[in-house]
Structures are given as C-alpha cells and as structure tokens.
VMD Tcl script that draws the C-alpha trace (Angstrom):
set ca {
  {24.13 -28.27 10.09}
  {26.73 -28.24 12.84}
  {26.76 -30.02 16.19}
  {27.35 -27.71 19.13}
  {30.48 -28.99 20.88}
  {29.73 -26.93 23.98}
  {26.16 -28.20 24.23}
  {25.87 -31.92 23.53}
  {22.55 -32.78 21.92}
  {22.29 -29.33 20.30}
  {22.58 -28.56 16.59}
  {22.75 -25.25 14.72}
  {20.80 -25.23 11.44}
  {21.50 -22.56 8.84}
  {19.50 -22.23 5.63}
  {18.93 -19.58 3.00}
  {16.09 -19.06 0.60}
  {16.50 -16.93 -2.49}
  {13.61 -14.50 -2.88}
  {12.93 -13.21 -6.36}
  {9.75 -11.65 -7.67}
  {8.81 -9.38 -10.54}
  {6.78 -6.20 -10.70}
  {5.88 -5.39 -14.29}
  {4.04 -2.44 -15.78}
  {1.73 -3.91 -18.41}
  {-1.28 -2.21 -19.92}
  {-4.56 -4.00 -20.70}
  {-3.45 -7.24 -19.03}
  {-6.73 -9.03 -19.76}
  {-6.72 -8.29 -23.45}
  {-6.87 -11.66 -25.25}
  {-3.48 -11.23 -26.92}
  {-1.72 -10.80 -23.56}
  {-0.30 -13.86 -21.79}
  {1.30 -12.23 -18.71}
  {-1.42 -13.31 -16.27}
  {-0.82 -16.97 -17.18}
  {2.97 -16.77 -17.25}
  {3.36 -18.28 -13.78}
  {2.27 -21.92 -13.47}
  {1.78 -24.75 -15.95}
  {-1.69 -26.09 -15.19}
  {-4.78 -25.37 -17.24}
  {-6.90 -24.24 -14.29}
  {-6.86 -21.07 -12.23}
  {-8.57 -19.96 -9.04}
  {-9.18 -16.22 -9.34}
  {-10.24 -13.95 -6.47}
  {-11.82 -10.75 -7.75}
  {-13.05 -7.73 -5.86}
  {-16.85 -7.55 -6.10}
  {-16.83 -4.00 -7.51}
  {-14.15 -4.93 -10.05}
  {-16.15 -7.96 -11.09}
  {-19.18 -5.79 -11.86}
  {-17.09 -3.62 -14.16}
  {-14.56 -6.05 -15.64}
  {-15.74 -9.55 -14.73}
  {-17.01 -10.47 -18.19}
  {-13.69 -9.50 -19.77}
  {-11.70 -11.40 -17.15}
  {-13.71 -14.59 -17.71}
  {-13.48 -14.21 -21.47}
  {-9.69 -13.91 -21.15}
  {-9.35 -17.33 -19.52}
  {-11.82 -18.88 -21.98}
  {-9.79 -17.47 -24.88}
  {-6.65 -19.13 -23.55}
  {-8.37 -22.44 -22.88}
  {-7.90 -22.16 -19.13}
  {-10.65 -23.34 -16.80}
  {-11.26 -20.61 -14.27}
  {-13.17 -20.47 -11.02}
  {-13.87 -16.89 -10.00}
  {-14.61 -16.03 -6.38}
  {-15.88 -12.50 -5.82}
  {-15.21 -10.83 -2.47}
  {-16.48 -7.55 -1.07}
  {-13.23 -6.08 0.18}
  {-12.86 -2.93 2.24}
  {-11.15 -2.23 5.55}
  {-14.21 -3.36 7.51}
  {-13.99 -6.79 5.83}
  {-10.21 -7.08 6.06}
  {-10.28 -9.79 8.70}
  {-9.44 -13.42 9.25}
  {-13.03 -14.43 8.60}
  {-12.76 -13.21 5.00}
  {-9.44 -15.03 4.62}
  {-10.97 -18.23 6.00}
  {-13.82 -18.10 3.48}
  {-11.28 -17.87 0.66}
  {-9.43 -20.89 2.08}
  {-12.68 -22.86 2.16}
  {-13.28 -22.05 -1.51}
  {-9.71 -23.09 -2.34}
  {-10.28 -26.45 -0.70}
  {-13.47 -26.93 -2.69}
  {-11.57 -26.07 -5.88}
  {-8.82 -28.56 -5.07}
  {-5.89 -26.31 -5.89}
  {-2.71 -27.97 -7.12}
  {-0.35 -25.41 -5.56}
  {2.77 -26.26 -7.56}
  {1.23 -25.61 -10.96}
  {-1.94 -23.58 -10.30}
  {-1.06 -20.23 -8.68}
  {-3.79 -18.13 -7.17}
  {-4.65 -14.95 -9.02}
  {-6.00 -11.90 -7.21}
  {-7.57 -8.95 -9.01}
  {-8.52 -6.04 -6.79}
  {-7.37 -3.24 -4.57}
  {-4.78 -3.22 -1.81}
  {-7.15 -4.62 0.80}
  {-7.92 -7.69 -1.30}
  {-4.32 -8.27 -2.39}
  {-3.27 -8.13 1.27}
  {-5.91 -10.70 2.25}
  {-5.22 -13.08 -0.63}
  {-1.48 -12.71 -0.09}
  {-1.97 -13.87 3.49}
  {-4.09 -16.79 2.31}
  {-1.46 -17.77 -0.25}
  {1.31 -17.67 2.34}
  {-0.66 -19.94 4.69}
  {-2.37 -22.34 2.30}
  {-0.37 -25.57 2.32}
  {2.45 -23.51 3.88}
  {2.91 -21.43 0.78}
  {1.18 -21.17 -2.59}
  {2.46 -18.96 -5.42}
  {0.17 -16.14 -6.44}
  {-0.16 -13.44 -9.08}
  {-1.34 -9.92 -8.22}
  {-3.26 -7.59 -10.50}
  {-3.90 -4.43 -8.43}
  {-6.84 -2.34 -9.61}
  {-6.52 0.74 -7.35}
  {-3.79 3.34 -7.22}
  {-2.87 2.33 -3.65}
  {-2.50 -1.21 -4.97}
  {-0.36 -0.14 -7.91}
  {2.16 1.97 -6.01}
  {2.09 0.57 -2.47}
  {0.28 -2.60 -1.43}
  {0.88 -4.34 -4.74}
  {4.66 -4.04 -4.99}
  {5.98 -5.22 -1.62}
  {6.10 -8.47 0.32}
  {3.73 -7.76 3.21}
  {0.35 -9.42 3.58}
  {-2.15 -9.07 6.37}
  {-5.56 -8.64 7.90}
  {-6.85 -6.42 10.68}
  {-7.42 -8.00 14.06}
  {-8.65 -6.93 17.49}
  {-9.12 -3.34 16.35}
  {-5.56 -3.03 15.00}
  {-4.53 -2.57 11.40}
  {-2.67 -5.51 9.83}
  {-2.10 -7.12 13.22}
  {-1.94 -10.58 11.58}
  {0.29 -10.94 8.54}
  {3.26 -12.47 6.80}
  {6.02 -11.58 4.37}
  {5.10 -13.30 1.12}
  {5.61 -11.46 -2.18}
  {3.59 -12.40 -5.24}
  {5.59 -14.26 -7.88}
  {4.42 -11.66 -10.40}
  {2.63 -8.35 -10.00}
  {1.12 -6.71 -13.07}
  {0.53 -2.97 -12.89}
  {-2.18 -1.87 -15.32}
  {-3.11 1.81 -14.99}
  {-6.18 1.39 -17.18}
  {-8.08 -0.15 -14.27}
  {-7.96 3.32 -12.73}
  {-10.35 4.63 -15.40}
  {-13.29 3.20 -13.45}
  {-11.95 4.21 -10.03}
  {-13.86 6.85 -8.08}
  {-12.09 10.21 -8.00}
  {-11.67 10.04 -4.23}
  {-9.87 6.70 -4.51}
  {-7.47 8.14 -7.11}
  {-6.68 10.95 -4.67}
  {-6.30 8.35 -1.93}
  {-3.61 6.53 -3.95}
  {-1.73 9.70 -4.84}
  {-1.13 10.17 -1.10}
  {1.22 7.16 -1.16}
  {3.06 8.65 -4.14}
  {3.36 11.96 -2.30}
  {4.87 10.07 0.64}
  {7.73 8.84 -1.55}
  {8.21 12.27 -3.07}
  {8.56 13.96 0.30}
  {11.13 11.59 1.76}
  {13.26 10.65 -1.26}
  {12.38 12.27 -4.60}
  {12.14 16.04 -5.00}
  {11.65 15.61 -8.75}
  {8.59 13.45 -8.12}
  {7.24 16.17 -5.82}
  {7.73 18.70 -8.62}
  {5.77 16.46 -10.97}
  {2.90 16.21 -8.48}
  {3.01 19.96 -7.89}
  {2.87 20.67 -11.63}
  {0.61 17.86 -12.85}
  {-1.12 16.37 -9.81}
  {-4.47 17.99 -10.49}
  {-4.35 16.86 -14.12}
  {-3.52 13.30 -13.03}
  {-6.49 13.39 -10.66}
  {-8.79 14.74 -13.37}
  {-7.60 12.23 -15.98}
  {-7.23 9.31 -13.55}
  {-3.78 8.54 -15.03}
  {-5.41 7.64 -18.37}
  {-3.40 10.02 -20.54}
  {-6.40 11.88 -21.92}
  {-4.03 14.64 -23.03}
  {-0.43 14.22 -24.22}
  {0.84 16.14 -21.19}
  {-1.28 14.03 -18.91}
  {0.00 10.84 -20.47}
  {3.63 11.86 -20.08}
  {3.02 12.84 -16.47}
  {1.15 9.60 -15.70}
  {3.92 7.42 -17.12}
  {6.65 9.41 -15.36}
  {4.91 9.46 -11.98}
  {4.00 5.76 -11.99}
  {7.51 4.73 -13.04}
  {9.15 6.96 -10.43}
  {6.79 5.83 -7.66}
  {7.19 2.11 -8.46}
  {10.95 2.25 -8.81}
  {11.32 4.43 -5.72}
  {9.25 2.08 -3.60}
  {11.16 -0.99 -4.77}
  {14.50 0.75 -4.15}
  {13.46 1.23 -0.53}
  {12.01 -2.26 -0.07}
  {14.57 -4.52 -1.74}
  {17.50 -4.12 0.71}
  {15.18 -4.44 3.73}
  {12.37 -6.70 2.51}
  {11.88 -8.42 5.88}
  {12.15 -5.13 7.80}
  {15.10 -6.18 9.92}
  {16.15 -2.54 9.81}
  {13.38 -0.66 11.60}
  {14.26 2.83 10.42}
  {12.28 2.69 7.18}
  {11.75 5.87 5.22}
  {8.60 4.40 3.66}
  {7.07 4.41 7.15}
  {6.68 8.16 6.71}
  {3.02 8.93 7.27}
  {2.54 5.61 9.07}
  {3.30 6.53 12.67}
  {-0.11 7.86 13.73}
  {-2.20 6.92 10.69}
  {-2.87 3.24 11.56}
  {-4.66 4.25 14.75}
  {-6.43 7.20 13.13}
  {-7.57 5.08 10.20}
  {-8.97 2.30 12.38}
  {-10.69 4.76 14.74}
  {-12.27 6.58 11.78}
  {-13.53 3.51 9.91}
  {-15.23 3.64 7.49}
  {-15.03 7.38 6.89}
  {-11.28 7.73 6.28}
  {-9.45 5.88 3.52}
  {-5.91 4.57 4.01}
  {-4.13 7.20 1.92}
  {-6.21 9.94 3.52}
  {-5.13 8.82 6.98}
  {-1.51 8.70 5.78}
  {-1.85 12.26 4.48}
  {-3.22 13.51 7.81}
  {-0.17 11.90 9.47}
  {2.18 13.48 6.90}
  {0.63 16.89 7.44}
  {1.18 16.54 11.19}
  {4.79 15.42 10.88}
  {5.48 18.11 8.27}
  {4.52 20.70 10.88}
  {6.69 18.91 13.47}
  {9.60 18.98 11.00}
  {9.07 22.69 10.38}
  {9.05 23.42 14.11}
  {12.37 21.56 14.38}
  {13.92 23.59 11.56}
  {14.09 20.64 9.16}
  {12.21 22.46 6.43}
  {11.34 26.07 5.76}
  {7.96 27.72 6.08}
  {7.85 28.00 2.29}
  {8.50 24.28 1.90}
  {5.86 23.47 4.52}
  {3.31 25.61 2.71}
  {4.18 23.98 -0.65}
  {3.50 20.58 0.88}
  {0.13 21.65 2.26}
  {-0.78 23.30 -1.04}
  {-0.08 20.10 -2.98}
  {-2.08 18.05 -0.46}
  {-5.04 20.37 -0.88}
  {-4.74 20.44 -4.68}
  {-4.86 16.65 -4.64}
  {-8.06 16.84 -2.54}
  {-6.43 15.14 0.43}
  {-7.27 15.97 4.05}
  {-4.62 17.79 6.07}
  {-6.39 17.62 9.42}
  {-8.89 15.35 11.18}
  {-10.95 15.65 14.38}
  {-9.30 12.49 15.74}
  {-6.01 14.33 16.24}
  {-6.67 14.47 19.96}
  {-3.86 14.25 22.55}
  {-4.92 10.92 24.03}
  {-5.38 9.31 20.62}
  {-2.00 10.54 19.38}
  {-0.33 9.36 22.59}
  {-1.85 5.91 22.20}
  {-0.90 5.78 18.54}
  {2.72 6.68 19.30}
  {2.85 4.13 22.11}
  {1.63 1.39 19.76}
  {4.17 2.44 17.14}
  {6.99 2.31 19.70}
  {6.04 -1.28 20.52}
  {6.02 -2.13 16.82}
  {9.42 -0.46 16.30}
  {11.14 -2.35 19.11}
  {10.97 0.23 21.86}
  {11.92 3.37 19.96}
  {9.87 5.95 18.09}
  {11.95 5.87 14.88}
  {9.63 8.52 13.43}
  {10.57 9.57 9.88}
  {10.53 13.34 9.40}
  {11.11 15.15 6.10}
  {14.28 17.15 5.65}
  {13.39 19.78 3.12}
  {11.54 18.13 0.26}
  {13.09 14.87 -0.87}
  {15.09 13.72 2.16}
  {14.41 12.16 5.55}
  {15.72 11.77 9.07}
  {14.56 9.69 12.05}
  {13.85 10.95 15.55}
  {13.16 9.28 18.89}
  {12.24 12.24 21.07}
  {8.86 13.57 19.96}
  {6.97 14.80 23.02}
  {3.26 15.11 23.77}
  {3.62 18.89 24.08}
  {5.28 19.00 20.67}
  {2.41 17.06 19.12}
  {-0.20 19.32 20.70}
  {1.59 22.42 19.41}
  {1.89 20.91 15.95}
  {-1.78 19.91 15.71}
  {-2.83 23.43 16.69}
  {-0.82 24.85 13.80}
  {-1.90 22.02 11.50}
  {-5.54 22.92 12.00}
  {-4.92 26.55 11.02}
  {-3.18 25.41 7.82}
  {-6.03 23.12 6.77}
  {-8.52 24.43 4.18}
  {-11.47 26.31 5.56}
  {-13.92 24.74 5.49}
  {-11.97 21.44 5.69}
  {-12.63 18.64 3.25}
  {-15.83 16.81 4.19}
  {-15.58 13.44 5.92}
  {-18.51 11.24 4.90}
}
mol new
graphics top color blue
foreach p $ca { graphics top sphere $p radius 0.5 }
foreach p [lrange $ca 0 end-1] q [lrange $ca 1 end] { graphics top cylinder $p $q radius 0.2 }
display resetview
C-alpha cells in the first residue's frame, strides 16, 4: 500500500492472487477404488449437487461411492436446463447449503451434471461466503470440453444468456467420458459443435479427425466400442481439452477481448435464447459458425472447397447449419448486444482457411443478409428438424 503524495488522504492498494486449478481426464471417477473426487478438502462430509437426469441413471453409484469412503454425503438433485438456468435455481441451492451447514474451508461443494448445472453451482460457490471451493464432474460433452474447463460461471437473466456471472474456476475438474454412454445422441452432437469450433479456429488436425471419425464418435458416444473409435475418442478429447486450456490460460479473466474461442458466439447467444427450448447451446453455436463461415468465404478468407468441407462435417455430425431465426432484425440486435459486451467493437472471429482465425470490426447488415441467403441454400434439404 502506498500513500498518494499528490492526493492527501488517498491510498493505492495493490494485491495479487495466484490462480491455479486442475483439469484431469479420469475414467470411472465414482468407482470405489478411485479417490479423485475426494482429493480436495479434508472434512468427512460433502454437499453434492447432481443433475436430476444424472441422478436417475447414476445416483445409486454416486451415493455408494461416498459410503464406501466413509464420507457423509447430502445429495441435492436439480432439474437443470437453459429454462431453469436462473438466479432462482441458484438461490434454492444456497438455501440447501445453509441447511447443510457447509464448512467452506474443508468441505468443498461437488457438482455432477452438464454445463448448465456446473455454471449455476460455480456461481453459487463463488458467492457463498464470498468464495467456496468446488469440484466439477461434467457429465455432458459440452461440459467436458467447454463449460467444465474454464473459469466462467453464470445464470441467465432478463432474457439474456449468462447475464449474471463470475470468474471462479473449480479447484478440480474431472473429465470422465463414460458418462457420455447414457447421453442422448442429440446431446453428443451438441457437444461436438464446441469441439468443431476449436478445430476451425486453431487446429486443422482436429478438424481432420472430426472429418474422418466424427460420425463414428457420434455413433459410439466416445465410448471406444471399436479400437478405431477408442483411438479417435482419446485423441479428440485430449486435443479439445488442451486446445481450450491453451486459449483460456493467458486470458482467463478476458481482459483481452479478441478471443478466438468466441467463434460461434457472436449471434448464437441471442438465437439460443430466442429459440428456447428448441435449440441446444452447441446447435446455436453451429448455426452461428455456419453463418460466419459463409461471411469468411465471401471475404476470401477461405475457399469454396473449404467452406463446403465445413458444411459437410456439420451435417455429418447432425448439427443444424441454418435456423429460421436468422432474420435481419434479430441478427442486428444480436450484433448490437455483442458490441456492447466487447467494449464497443464487433471483434468478430472469422476462420482463415481451416485452423486459423482473424478478427473483424466491419461486418455490415447487407453482408449478413447476403450470407444468410447463401447459408440457407447450403443447408440440408429438408433441414434438420427443430423440435
């Protein structure tokens, strides 16, 4: 602390906090001989928040795990989807925490569920007693490769996606692909969209893997049913996790607003919220990526052949490449909201070929209308159904 000589009665305080967290690939984390889930904390009690659907499928095994290790567990089940991703759900978790009487320094929260639930519980952990350690066990592919590996938490508010949130990474995140065995096929496809995002803006080899093995990964749900499928699943998950962390680590608090991992996230937040509950997060991201792929092609940033390869992979992965909400007024509003979020500039990531990225600040309404017209012609006919 230093007194300000030019301003008597004023002091400048400078402090630093080291941030360190671990993301670990670990299979069958709730098998009795595994201790990873209990590695953080010293107490013999745990408060565990579990997605309702996950609890129906895995709840007995999760409870048996804590019993085996002699740890008293209180399990709160939560129905978590985008429509319930709000502050009311977070408040109910806080109320249950109070009833449990959590000792925050030795009893970390544990959350087991998809990206929506890990976002909500992460927000709760960051707020409860001004910060409570927590452990994440993502159970969806979006959770494994996107929501579960970063520092952002949040809930939707006032019709906007993740309008309330914090930066609060889990002390430990455990990535267990075997939870994906019980995931609906559509939700596996939904998660692959976030992997495709990374491939298109930074990893041409990852794109090749998705082009060659994406359909097999979708069919096998990353379970390694065949030797080729197992090799592909391991390679893709490792590349996606490492690639995401490489992008996040030097800019964890997003002080630099040109973020390549924002690819597919310029128009998709508005489209996703407008389409609720019919469009999943990764599906909305893919619609955005399809649009900006066409924009990039029109600007000469990638060839027609590369554009068509991207659309072919999207379709093979059963992802939508167009949506009826791609209307001029909706896109204009989405871009306006993004500009506010990105401090007055568009900072729109566009692919350069396959595996690189650039940022632009001059996308026009006419350009978007021309791109959506082409985008619609490139979409499968008939398009993928929207429930």
